[in-house]
Structures are given as C-alpha cells and as structure tokens.
mmCIF entry with sequence, helices, sheets and N, C-alpha, C, O atoms, coordinates in Angstrom:
data_MODEL
# 
_entry.id   MODEL 
# 
_entity.id                         1 
_entity.type                       polymer 
_entity.pdbx_number_of_molecules   1 
# 
_entity_poly.entity_id                      1 
_entity_poly.type                           'polypeptide(L)' 
_entity_poly.nstd_linkage                   no 
_entity_poly.nstd_monomer                   no 
_entity_poly.pdbx_seq_one_letter_code       
;(UNK)(UNK)(UNK)(UNK)(UNK)(UNK)(UNK)(UNK)(UNK)(UNK)(UNK)(UNK)(UNK)(UNK)(UNK)(UNK)
(UNK)(UNK)(UNK)(UNK)(UNK)(UNK)(UNK)(UNK)(UNK)(UNK)(UNK)(UNK)(UNK)(UNK)(UNK)(UNK)
(UNK)(UNK)(UNK)(UNK)(UNK)(UNK)(UNK)(UNK)(UNK)(UNK)(UNK)(UNK)(UNK)
;
_entity_poly.pdbx_seq_one_letter_code_can   XXXXXXXXXXXXXXXXXXXXXXXXXXXXXXXXXXXXXXXXXXXXX 
_entity_poly.pdbx_strand_id                 A 
# 
loop_
_entity_poly_seq.entity_id 
_entity_poly_seq.num 
_entity_poly_seq.mon_id 
_entity_poly_seq.hetero 
1 1  UNK n 
1 2  UNK n 
1 3  UNK n 
1 4  UNK n 
1 5  UNK n 
1 6  UNK n 
1 7  UNK n 
1 8  UNK n 
1 9  UNK n 
1 10 UNK n 
1 11 UNK n 
1 12 UNK n 
1 13 UNK n 
1 14 UNK n 
1 15 UNK n 
1 16 UNK n 
1 17 UNK n 
1 18 UNK n 
1 19 UNK n 
1 20 UNK n 
1 21 UNK n 
1 22 UNK n 
1 23 UNK n 
1 24 UNK n 
1 25 UNK n 
1 26 UNK n 
1 27 UNK n 
1 28 UNK n 
1 29 UNK n 
1 30 UNK n 
1 31 UNK n 
1 32 UNK n 
1 33 UNK n 
1 34 UNK n 
1 35 UNK n 
1 36 UNK n 
1 37 UNK n 
1 38 UNK n 
1 39 UNK n 
1 40 UNK n 
1 41 UNK n 
1 42 UNK n 
1 43 UNK n 
1 44 UNK n 
1 45 UNK n 
# 
_struct_asym.id          A 
_struct_asym.entity_id   1 
# 
_struct_conf.conf_type_id            HELX_P 
_struct_conf.id                      HELX_P1 
_struct_conf.pdbx_PDB_helix_id       AA1 
_struct_conf.beg_label_comp_id       UNK 
_struct_conf.beg_label_asym_id       A 
_struct_conf.beg_label_seq_id        32 
_struct_conf.pdbx_beg_PDB_ins_code   ? 
_struct_conf.end_label_comp_id       UNK 
_struct_conf.end_label_asym_id       A 
_struct_conf.end_label_seq_id        43 
_struct_conf.pdbx_end_PDB_ins_code   ? 
_struct_conf.beg_auth_comp_id        UNK 
_struct_conf.beg_auth_asym_id        A 
_struct_conf.beg_auth_seq_id         32 
_struct_conf.end_auth_comp_id        UNK 
_struct_conf.end_auth_asym_id        A 
_struct_conf.end_auth_seq_id         43 
_struct_conf.pdbx_PDB_helix_class    1 
_struct_conf.details                 ? 
_struct_conf.pdbx_PDB_helix_length   12 
# 
_struct_conf_type.id          HELX_P 
_struct_conf_type.criteria    ? 
_struct_conf_type.reference   ? 
# 
loop_
_struct_sheet.id 
_struct_sheet.type 
_struct_sheet.number_strands 
_struct_sheet.details 
AA1 ? 3 ? 
AA2 ? 2 ? 
# 
loop_
_struct_sheet_order.sheet_id 
_struct_sheet_order.range_id_1 
_struct_sheet_order.range_id_2 
_struct_sheet_order.offset 
_struct_sheet_order.sense 
AA1 1 2 ? anti-parallel 
AA1 2 3 ? anti-parallel 
AA2 1 2 ? anti-parallel 
# 
loop_
_struct_sheet_range.sheet_id 
_struct_sheet_range.id 
_struct_sheet_range.beg_label_comp_id 
_struct_sheet_range.beg_label_asym_id 
_struct_sheet_range.beg_label_seq_id 
_struct_sheet_range.pdbx_beg_PDB_ins_code 
_struct_sheet_range.end_label_comp_id 
_struct_sheet_range.end_label_asym_id 
_struct_sheet_range.end_label_seq_id 
_struct_sheet_range.pdbx_end_PDB_ins_code 
_struct_sheet_range.beg_auth_comp_id 
_struct_sheet_range.beg_auth_asym_id 
_struct_sheet_range.beg_auth_seq_id 
_struct_sheet_range.end_auth_comp_id 
_struct_sheet_range.end_auth_asym_id 
_struct_sheet_range.end_auth_seq_id 
AA1 1 UNK A 2  ? UNK A 4  ? UNK A 2  UNK A 4  
AA1 2 UNK A 9  ? UNK A 11 ? UNK A 9  UNK A 11 
AA1 3 UNK A 26 ? UNK A 27 ? UNK A 26 UNK A 27 
AA2 1 UNK A 14 ? UNK A 15 ? UNK A 14 UNK A 15 
AA2 2 UNK A 18 ? UNK A 19 ? UNK A 18 UNK A 19 
# 
loop_
_atom_site.group_PDB 
_atom_site.id 
_atom_site.type_symbol 
_atom_site.label_atom_id 
_atom_site.label_alt_id 
_atom_site.label_comp_id 
_atom_site.label_asym_id 
_atom_site.label_entity_id 
_atom_site.label_seq_id 
_atom_site.pdbx_PDB_ins_code 
_atom_site.Cartn_x 
_atom_site.Cartn_y 
_atom_site.Cartn_z 
_atom_site.occupancy 
_atom_site.B_iso_or_equiv 
_atom_site.pdbx_formal_charge 
_atom_site.auth_seq_id 
_atom_site.auth_comp_id 
_atom_site.auth_asym_id 
_atom_site.auth_atom_id 
_atom_site.pdbx_PDB_model_num 
ATOM 1   N N  . UNK A 1 1  ? 0.846   -1.168  0.000   1.00 0.00 ? 1  UNK A N  1 
ATOM 2   C CA . UNK A 1 1  ? 0.000   0.000   0.000   1.00 0.00 ? 1  UNK A CA 1 
ATOM 3   C C  . UNK A 1 1  ? 0.894   1.233   0.000   1.00 0.00 ? 1  UNK A C  1 
ATOM 4   O O  . UNK A 1 1  ? 1.882   1.302   0.730   1.00 0.00 ? 1  UNK A O  1 
ATOM 5   N N  . UNK A 1 2  ? 0.535   2.186   -0.817  1.00 0.00 ? 2  UNK A N  1 
ATOM 6   C CA . UNK A 1 2  ? 1.222   3.469   -0.838  1.00 0.00 ? 2  UNK A CA 1 
ATOM 7   C C  . UNK A 1 2  ? 0.228   4.509   -0.333  1.00 0.00 ? 2  UNK A C  1 
ATOM 8   O O  . UNK A 1 2  ? -0.920  4.549   -0.776  1.00 0.00 ? 2  UNK A O  1 
ATOM 9   N N  . UNK A 1 3  ? 0.680   5.355   0.603   1.00 0.00 ? 3  UNK A N  1 
ATOM 10  C CA . UNK A 1 3  ? -0.207  6.335   1.233   1.00 0.00 ? 3  UNK A CA 1 
ATOM 11  C C  . UNK A 1 3  ? 0.300   7.733   0.944   1.00 0.00 ? 3  UNK A C  1 
ATOM 12  O O  . UNK A 1 3  ? 1.491   8.015   1.078   1.00 0.00 ? 3  UNK A O  1 
ATOM 13  N N  . UNK A 1 4  ? -0.619  8.614   0.543   1.00 0.00 ? 4  UNK A N  1 
ATOM 14  C CA . UNK A 1 4  ? -0.313  10.030  0.422   1.00 0.00 ? 4  UNK A CA 1 
ATOM 15  C C  . UNK A 1 4  ? -0.702  10.660  1.753   1.00 0.00 ? 4  UNK A C  1 
ATOM 16  O O  . UNK A 1 4  ? -1.888  10.805  2.050   1.00 0.00 ? 4  UNK A O  1 
ATOM 17  N N  . UNK A 1 5  ? 0.291   11.033  2.554   1.00 0.00 ? 5  UNK A N  1 
ATOM 18  C CA . UNK A 1 5  ? 0.035   11.518  3.908   1.00 0.00 ? 5  UNK A CA 1 
ATOM 19  C C  . UNK A 1 5  ? -0.564  12.914  3.939   1.00 0.00 ? 5  UNK A C  1 
ATOM 20  O O  . UNK A 1 5  ? -1.103  13.325  4.966   1.00 0.00 ? 5  UNK A O  1 
ATOM 21  N N  . UNK A 1 6  ? -0.486  13.641  2.854   1.00 0.00 ? 6  UNK A N  1 
ATOM 22  C CA . UNK A 1 6  ? -1.066  14.984  2.804   1.00 0.00 ? 6  UNK A CA 1 
ATOM 23  C C  . UNK A 1 6  ? -2.568  14.910  2.567   1.00 0.00 ? 6  UNK A C  1 
ATOM 24  O O  . UNK A 1 6  ? -3.335  15.624  3.213   1.00 0.00 ? 6  UNK A O  1 
ATOM 25  N N  . UNK A 1 7  ? -2.993  14.046  1.639   1.00 0.00 ? 7  UNK A N  1 
ATOM 26  C CA . UNK A 1 7  ? -4.413  13.956  1.295   1.00 0.00 ? 7  UNK A CA 1 
ATOM 27  C C  . UNK A 1 7  ? -5.118  12.791  1.969   1.00 0.00 ? 7  UNK A C  1 
ATOM 28  O O  . UNK A 1 7  ? -6.340  12.673  1.884   1.00 0.00 ? 7  UNK A O  1 
ATOM 29  N N  . UNK A 1 8  ? -4.345  11.913  2.652   1.00 0.00 ? 8  UNK A N  1 
ATOM 30  C CA . UNK A 1 8  ? -4.882  10.703  3.291   1.00 0.00 ? 8  UNK A CA 1 
ATOM 31  C C  . UNK A 1 8  ? -5.537  9.754   2.296   1.00 0.00 ? 8  UNK A C  1 
ATOM 32  O O  . UNK A 1 8  ? -6.498  9.061   2.631   1.00 0.00 ? 8  UNK A O  1 
ATOM 33  N N  . UNK A 1 9  ? -5.018  9.724   1.080   1.00 0.00 ? 9  UNK A N  1 
ATOM 34  C CA . UNK A 1 9  ? -5.464  8.770   0.070   1.00 0.00 ? 9  UNK A CA 1 
ATOM 35  C C  . UNK A 1 9  ? -4.471  7.622   0.010   1.00 0.00 ? 9  UNK A C  1 
ATOM 36  O O  . UNK A 1 9  ? -3.362  7.725   0.535   1.00 0.00 ? 9  UNK A O  1 
ATOM 37  N N  . UNK A 1 10 ? -4.865  6.534   -0.625  1.00 0.00 ? 10 UNK A N  1 
ATOM 38  C CA . UNK A 1 10 ? -4.010  5.362   -0.704  1.00 0.00 ? 10 UNK A CA 1 
ATOM 39  C C  . UNK A 1 10 ? -4.172  4.689   -2.055  1.00 0.00 ? 10 UNK A C  1 
ATOM 40  O O  . UNK A 1 10 ? -5.118  4.952   -2.796  1.00 0.00 ? 10 UNK A O  1 
ATOM 41  N N  . UNK A 1 11 ? -3.219  3.812   -2.355  1.00 0.00 ? 11 UNK A N  1 
ATOM 42  C CA . UNK A 1 11 ? -3.384  2.921   -3.506  1.00 0.00 ? 11 UNK A CA 1 
ATOM 43  C C  . UNK A 1 11 ? -2.667  1.621   -3.195  1.00 0.00 ? 11 UNK A C  1 
ATOM 44  O O  . UNK A 1 11 ? -1.631  1.610   -2.530  1.00 0.00 ? 11 UNK A O  1 
ATOM 45  N N  . UNK A 1 12 ? -3.223  0.543   -3.675  1.00 0.00 ? 12 UNK A N  1 
ATOM 46  C CA . UNK A 1 12 ? -2.618  -0.777  -3.522  1.00 0.00 ? 12 UNK A CA 1 
ATOM 47  C C  . UNK A 1 12 ? -1.647  -0.962  -4.674  1.00 0.00 ? 12 UNK A C  1 
ATOM 48  O O  . UNK A 1 12 ? -2.052  -1.029  -5.835  1.00 0.00 ? 12 UNK A O  1 
ATOM 49  N N  . UNK A 1 13 ? -0.358  -1.045  -4.348  1.00 0.00 ? 13 UNK A N  1 
ATOM 50  C CA . UNK A 1 13 ? 0.649   -1.186  -5.396  1.00 0.00 ? 13 UNK A CA 1 
ATOM 51  C C  . UNK A 1 13 ? 0.908   -2.649  -5.744  1.00 0.00 ? 13 UNK A C  1 
ATOM 52  O O  . UNK A 1 13 ? 1.607   -2.950  -6.711  1.00 0.00 ? 13 UNK A O  1 
ATOM 53  N N  . UNK A 1 14 ? 0.337   -3.559  -4.944  1.00 0.00 ? 14 UNK A N  1 
ATOM 54  C CA . UNK A 1 14 ? 0.467   -4.987  -5.207  1.00 0.00 ? 14 UNK A CA 1 
ATOM 55  C C  . UNK A 1 14 ? -0.810  -5.684  -4.752  1.00 0.00 ? 14 UNK A C  1 
ATOM 56  O O  . UNK A 1 14 ? -1.313  -5.423  -3.659  1.00 0.00 ? 14 UNK A O  1 
ATOM 57  N N  . UNK A 1 15 ? -1.326  -6.565  -5.591  1.00 0.00 ? 15 UNK A N  1 
ATOM 58  C CA . UNK A 1 15 ? -2.523  -7.330  -5.260  1.00 0.00 ? 15 UNK A CA 1 
ATOM 59  C C  . UNK A 1 15 ? -2.214  -8.805  -5.493  1.00 0.00 ? 15 UNK A C  1 
ATOM 60  O O  . UNK A 1 15 ? -1.870  -9.211  -6.602  1.00 0.00 ? 15 UNK A O  1 
ATOM 61  N N  . UNK A 1 16 ? -2.341  -9.595  -4.438  1.00 0.00 ? 16 UNK A N  1 
ATOM 62  C CA . UNK A 1 16 ? -2.033  -11.026 -4.512  1.00 0.00 ? 16 UNK A CA 1 
ATOM 63  C C  . UNK A 1 16 ? -0.639  -11.296 -5.076  1.00 0.00 ? 16 UNK A C  1 
ATOM 64  O O  . UNK A 1 16 ? -0.439  -12.239 -5.841  1.00 0.00 ? 16 UNK A O  1 
ATOM 65  N N  . UNK A 1 17 ? 0.325   -10.449 -4.684  1.00 0.00 ? 17 UNK A N  1 
ATOM 66  C CA . UNK A 1 17 ? 1.706   -10.634 -5.110  1.00 0.00 ? 17 UNK A CA 1 
ATOM 67  C C  . UNK A 1 17 ? 2.037   -10.109 -6.487  1.00 0.00 ? 17 UNK A C  1 
ATOM 68  O O  . UNK A 1 17 ? 3.186   -10.207 -6.918  1.00 0.00 ? 17 UNK A O  1 
ATOM 69  N N  . UNK A 1 18 ? 1.070   -9.557  -7.188  1.00 0.00 ? 18 UNK A N  1 
ATOM 70  C CA . UNK A 1 18 ? 1.311   -9.014  -8.523  1.00 0.00 ? 18 UNK A CA 1 
ATOM 71  C C  . UNK A 1 18 ? 1.297   -7.493  -8.463  1.00 0.00 ? 18 UNK A C  1 
ATOM 72  O O  . UNK A 1 18 ? 0.411   -6.896  -7.850  1.00 0.00 ? 18 UNK A O  1 
ATOM 73  N N  . UNK A 1 19 ? 2.291   -6.867  -9.107  1.00 0.00 ? 19 UNK A N  1 
ATOM 74  C CA . UNK A 1 19 ? 2.369   -5.415  -9.108  1.00 0.00 ? 19 UNK A CA 1 
ATOM 75  C C  . UNK A 1 19 ? 1.187   -4.825  -9.852  1.00 0.00 ? 19 UNK A C  1 
ATOM 76  O O  . UNK A 1 19 ? 0.787   -5.315  -10.908 1.00 0.00 ? 19 UNK A O  1 
ATOM 77  N N  . UNK A 1 20 ? 0.639   -3.771  -9.286  1.00 0.00 ? 20 UNK A N  1 
ATOM 78  C CA . UNK A 1 20 ? -0.513  -3.092  -9.851  1.00 0.00 ? 20 UNK A CA 1 
ATOM 79  C C  . UNK A 1 20 ? -0.087  -1.666  -10.189 1.00 0.00 ? 20 UNK A C  1 
ATOM 80  O O  . UNK A 1 20 ? -0.257  -0.764  -9.368  1.00 0.00 ? 20 UNK A O  1 
ATOM 81  N N  . UNK A 1 21 ? 0.459   -1.449  -11.372 1.00 0.00 ? 21 UNK A N  1 
ATOM 82  C CA . UNK A 1 21 ? 1.056   -0.173  -11.734 1.00 0.00 ? 21 UNK A CA 1 
ATOM 83  C C  . UNK A 1 21 ? 0.051   0.869   -12.226 1.00 0.00 ? 21 UNK A C  1 
ATOM 84  O O  . UNK A 1 21 ? 0.356   2.062   -12.216 1.00 0.00 ? 21 UNK A O  1 
ATOM 85  N N  . UNK A 1 22 ? -1.118  0.454   -12.648 1.00 0.00 ? 22 UNK A N  1 
ATOM 86  C CA . UNK A 1 22 ? -2.065  1.398   -13.247 1.00 0.00 ? 22 UNK A CA 1 
ATOM 87  C C  . UNK A 1 22 ? -3.089  1.953   -12.263 1.00 0.00 ? 22 UNK A C  1 
ATOM 88  O O  . UNK A 1 22 ? -3.938  2.754   -12.651 1.00 0.00 ? 22 UNK A O  1 
ATOM 89  N N  . UNK A 1 23 ? -3.027  1.545   -11.007 1.00 0.00 ? 23 UNK A N  1 
ATOM 90  C CA . UNK A 1 23 ? -4.023  1.974   -10.042 1.00 0.00 ? 23 UNK A CA 1 
ATOM 91  C C  . UNK A 1 23 ? -3.802  3.439   -9.643  1.00 0.00 ? 23 UNK A C  1 
ATOM 92  O O  . UNK A 1 23 ? -2.669  3.920   -9.613  1.00 0.00 ? 23 UNK A O  1 
ATOM 93  N N  . UNK A 1 24 ? -4.893  4.135   -9.339  1.00 0.00 ? 24 UNK A N  1 
ATOM 94  C CA . UNK A 1 24 ? -4.832  5.541   -8.925  1.00 0.00 ? 24 UNK A CA 1 
ATOM 95  C C  . UNK A 1 24 ? -5.123  5.645   -7.439  1.00 0.00 ? 24 UNK A C  1 
ATOM 96  O O  . UNK A 1 24 ? -5.673  4.724   -6.836  1.00 0.00 ? 24 UNK A O  1 
ATOM 97  N N  . UNK A 1 25 ? -4.750  6.770   -6.858  1.00 0.00 ? 25 UNK A N  1 
ATOM 98  C CA . UNK A 1 25 ? -5.031  7.017   -5.449  1.00 0.00 ? 25 UNK A CA 1 
ATOM 99  C C  . UNK A 1 25 ? -6.531  6.997   -5.200  1.00 0.00 ? 25 UNK A C  1 
ATOM 100 O O  . UNK A 1 25 ? -7.315  7.499   -6.005  1.00 0.00 ? 25 UNK A O  1 
ATOM 101 N N  . UNK A 1 26 ? -6.920  6.409   -4.071  1.00 0.00 ? 26 UNK A N  1 
ATOM 102 C CA . UNK A 1 26 ? -8.323  6.294   -3.715  1.00 0.00 ? 26 UNK A CA 1 
ATOM 103 C C  . UNK A 1 26 ? -8.581  6.918   -2.354  1.00 0.00 ? 26 UNK A C  1 
ATOM 104 O O  . UNK A 1 26 ? -7.688  6.971   -1.507  1.00 0.00 ? 26 UNK A O  1 
ATOM 105 N N  . UNK A 1 27 ? -9.789  7.383   -2.149  1.00 0.00 ? 27 UNK A N  1 
ATOM 106 C CA . UNK A 1 27 ? -10.240 7.878   -0.855  1.00 0.00 ? 27 UNK A CA 1 
ATOM 107 C C  . UNK A 1 27 ? -10.733 6.672   -0.056  1.00 0.00 ? 27 UNK A C  1 
ATOM 108 O O  . UNK A 1 27 ? -11.415 5.817   -0.621  1.00 0.00 ? 27 UNK A O  1 
ATOM 109 N N  . UNK A 1 28 ? -10.414 6.573   1.237   1.00 0.00 ? 28 UNK A N  1 
ATOM 110 C CA . UNK A 1 28 ? -10.861 5.415   2.008   1.00 0.00 ? 28 UNK A CA 1 
ATOM 111 C C  . UNK A 1 28 ? -12.370 5.360   2.234   1.00 0.00 ? 28 UNK A C  1 
ATOM 112 O O  . UNK A 1 28 ? -12.875 4.351   2.727   1.00 0.00 ? 28 UNK A O  1 
ATOM 113 N N  . UNK A 1 29 ? -13.097 6.416   1.887   1.00 0.00 ? 29 UNK A N  1 
ATOM 114 C CA . UNK A 1 29 ? -14.559 6.447   1.988   1.00 0.00 ? 29 UNK A CA 1 
ATOM 115 C C  . UNK A 1 29 ? -15.076 5.996   3.346   1.00 0.00 ? 29 UNK A C  1 
ATOM 116 O O  . UNK A 1 29 ? -16.109 5.332   3.431   1.00 0.00 ? 29 UNK A O  1 
ATOM 117 N N  . UNK A 1 30 ? -14.366 6.354   4.401   1.00 0.00 ? 30 UNK A N  1 
ATOM 118 C CA . UNK A 1 30 ? -14.824 6.043   5.751   1.00 0.00 ? 30 UNK A CA 1 
ATOM 119 C C  . UNK A 1 30 ? -14.612 4.604   6.188   1.00 0.00 ? 30 UNK A C  1 
ATOM 120 O O  . UNK A 1 30 ? -15.026 4.240   7.289   1.00 0.00 ? 30 UNK A O  1 
ATOM 121 N N  . UNK A 1 31 ? -13.979 3.767   5.365   1.00 0.00 ? 31 UNK A N  1 
ATOM 122 C CA . UNK A 1 31 ? -13.695 2.384   5.743   1.00 0.00 ? 31 UNK A CA 1 
ATOM 123 C C  . UNK A 1 31 ? -12.754 2.396   6.943   1.00 0.00 ? 31 UNK A C  1 
ATOM 124 O O  . UNK A 1 31 ? -11.618 2.859   6.836   1.00 0.00 ? 31 UNK A O  1 
ATOM 125 N N  . UNK A 1 32 ? -13.222 1.889   8.088   1.00 0.00 ? 32 UNK A N  1 
ATOM 126 C CA . UNK A 1 32 ? -12.476 1.989   9.336   1.00 0.00 ? 32 UNK A CA 1 
ATOM 127 C C  . UNK A 1 32 ? -11.087 1.371   9.245   1.00 0.00 ? 32 UNK A C  1 
ATOM 128 O O  . UNK A 1 32 ? -10.134 1.931   9.786   1.00 0.00 ? 32 UNK A O  1 
ATOM 129 N N  . UNK A 1 33 ? -10.952 0.242   8.581   1.00 0.00 ? 33 UNK A N  1 
ATOM 130 C CA . UNK A 1 33 ? -9.642  -0.395  8.464   1.00 0.00 ? 33 UNK A CA 1 
ATOM 131 C C  . UNK A 1 33 ? -8.666  0.524   7.732   1.00 0.00 ? 33 UNK A C  1 
ATOM 132 O O  . UNK A 1 33 ? -7.556  0.751   8.212   1.00 0.00 ? 33 UNK A O  1 
ATOM 133 N N  . UNK A 1 34 ? -9.067  1.054   6.577   1.00 0.00 ? 34 UNK A N  1 
ATOM 134 C CA . UNK A 1 34 ? -8.184  1.926   5.813   1.00 0.00 ? 34 UNK A CA 1 
ATOM 135 C C  . UNK A 1 34 ? -7.893  3.219   6.571   1.00 0.00 ? 34 UNK A C  1 
ATOM 136 O O  . UNK A 1 34 ? -6.752  3.678   6.596   1.00 0.00 ? 34 UNK A O  1 
ATOM 137 N N  . UNK A 1 35 ? -8.904  3.799   7.180   1.00 0.00 ? 35 UNK A N  1 
ATOM 138 C CA . UNK A 1 35 ? -8.717  5.035   7.947   1.00 0.00 ? 35 UNK A CA 1 
ATOM 139 C C  . UNK A 1 35 ? -7.722  4.815   9.080   1.00 0.00 ? 35 UNK A C  1 
ATOM 140 O O  . UNK A 1 35 ? -6.838  5.644   9.299   1.00 0.00 ? 35 UNK A O  1 
ATOM 141 N N  . UNK A 1 36 ? -7.860  3.705   9.800   1.00 0.00 ? 36 UNK A N  1 
ATOM 142 C CA . UNK A 1 36 ? -6.946  3.401   10.906  1.00 0.00 ? 36 UNK A CA 1 
ATOM 143 C C  . UNK A 1 36 ? -5.519  3.152   10.417  1.00 0.00 ? 36 UNK A C  1 
ATOM 144 O O  . UNK A 1 36 ? -4.566  3.618   11.042  1.00 0.00 ? 36 UNK A O  1 
ATOM 145 N N  . UNK A 1 37 ? -5.362  2.434   9.323   1.00 0.00 ? 37 UNK A N  1 
ATOM 146 C CA . UNK A 1 37 ? -4.027  2.173   8.772   1.00 0.00 ? 37 UNK A CA 1 
ATOM 147 C C  . UNK A 1 37 ? -3.375  3.468   8.326   1.00 0.00 ? 37 UNK A C  1 
ATOM 148 O O  . UNK A 1 37 ? -2.198  3.698   8.603   1.00 0.00 ? 37 UNK A O  1 
ATOM 149 N N  . UNK A 1 38 ? -4.126  4.316   7.637   1.00 0.00 ? 38 UNK A N  1 
ATOM 150 C CA . UNK A 1 38 ? -3.593  5.598   7.178   1.00 0.00 ? 38 UNK A CA 1 
ATOM 151 C C  . UNK A 1 38 ? -3.241  6.486   8.372   1.00 0.00 ? 38 UNK A C  1 
ATOM 152 O O  . UNK A 1 38 ? -2.177  7.106   8.388   1.00 0.00 ? 38 UNK A O  1 
ATOM 153 N N  . UNK A 1 39 ? -4.116  6.551   9.362   1.00 0.00 ? 39 UNK A N  1 
ATOM 154 C CA . UNK A 1 39 ? -3.851  7.367   10.549  1.00 0.00 ? 39 UNK A CA 1 
ATOM 155 C C  . UNK A 1 39 ? -2.614  6.888   11.284  1.00 0.00 ? 39 UNK A C  1 
ATOM 156 O O  . UNK A 1 39 ? -1.782  7.700   11.689  1.00 0.00 ? 39 UNK A O  1 
ATOM 157 N N  . UNK A 1 40 ? -2.483  5.595   11.460  1.00 0.00 ? 40 UNK A N  1 
ATOM 158 C CA . UNK A 1 40 ? -1.328  5.030   12.140  1.00 0.00 ? 40 UNK A CA 1 
ATOM 159 C C  . UNK A 1 40 ? -0.062  5.301   11.341  1.00 0.00 ? 40 UNK A C  1 
ATOM 160 O O  . UNK A 1 40 ? 0.966   5.665   11.913  1.00 0.00 ? 40 UNK A O  1 
ATOM 161 N N  . UNK A 1 41 ? -0.122  5.132   10.045  1.00 0.00 ? 41 UNK A N  1 
ATOM 162 C CA . UNK A 1 41 ? 1.033   5.389   9.198   1.00 0.00 ? 41 UNK A CA 1 
ATOM 163 C C  . UNK A 1 41 ? 1.452   6.843   9.230   1.00 0.00 ? 41 UNK A C  1 
ATOM 164 O O  . UNK A 1 41 ? 2.644   7.147   9.247   1.00 0.00 ? 41 UNK A O  1 
ATOM 165 N N  . UNK A 1 42 ? 0.482   7.746   9.239   1.00 0.00 ? 42 UNK A N  1 
ATOM 166 C CA . UNK A 1 42 ? 0.785   9.180   9.255   1.00 0.00 ? 42 UNK A CA 1 
ATOM 167 C C  . UNK A 1 42 ? 1.436   9.584   10.584  1.00 0.00 ? 42 UNK A C  1 
ATOM 168 O O  . UNK A 1 42 ? 2.290   10.471  10.602  1.00 0.00 ? 42 UNK A O  1 
ATOM 169 N N  . UNK A 1 43 ? 1.052   8.957   11.679  1.00 0.00 ? 43 UNK A N  1 
ATOM 170 C CA . UNK A 1 43 ? 1.627   9.283   12.979  1.00 0.00 ? 43 UNK A CA 1 
ATOM 171 C C  . UNK A 1 43 ? 3.083   8.858   13.067  1.00 0.00 ? 43 UNK A C  1 
ATOM 172 O O  . UNK A 1 43 ? 3.863   9.477   13.791  1.00 0.00 ? 43 UNK A O  1 
ATOM 173 N N  . UNK A 1 44 ? 3.459   7.819   12.346  1.00 0.00 ? 44 UNK A N  1 
ATOM 174 C CA . UNK A 1 44 ? 4.793   7.245   12.466  1.00 0.00 ? 44 UNK A CA 1 
ATOM 175 C C  . UNK A 1 44 ? 5.752   7.668   11.355  1.00 0.00 ? 44 UNK A C  1 
ATOM 176 O O  . UNK A 1 44 ? 6.787   7.031   11.156  1.00 0.00 ? 44 UNK A O  1 
ATOM 177 N N  . UNK A 1 45 ? 5.422   8.721   10.641  1.00 0.00 ? 45 UNK A N  1 
ATOM 178 C CA . UNK A 1 45 ? 6.306   9.174   9.560   1.00 0.00 ? 45 UNK A CA 1 
ATOM 179 C C  . UNK A 1 45 ? 7.371   10.084  10.129  1.00 0.00 ? 45 UNK A C  1 
ATOM 180 O O  . UNK A 1 45 ? 8.221   10.578  9.389   1.00 0.00 ? 45 UNK A O  1 
# 
C-alpha cells in the first residue's frame, strides 16, 4: 500500500503478489480499516 500523507489517500501497489502499476489514489470512503491504517502510518512518519 502506498499512502499520500497529505491527502490521506491510498493505492494498492500490489494485489495477490502481482504489481498493480495502473491503479490511482483512492479515498478510504470512511472504511475503518483503511482510515486506521492511514492514521497510524501518518503518525509514524
């Protein structure tokens, strides 16, 4: 997962072990798991 800490968006750069190069940044849309992962990641930068 790649996280943009300024906008709190994310993108999955690998899915099931395969690189996903064409994916764009996504909004977590209130998904608690994604929000928590992004928040935790932003605190530890």
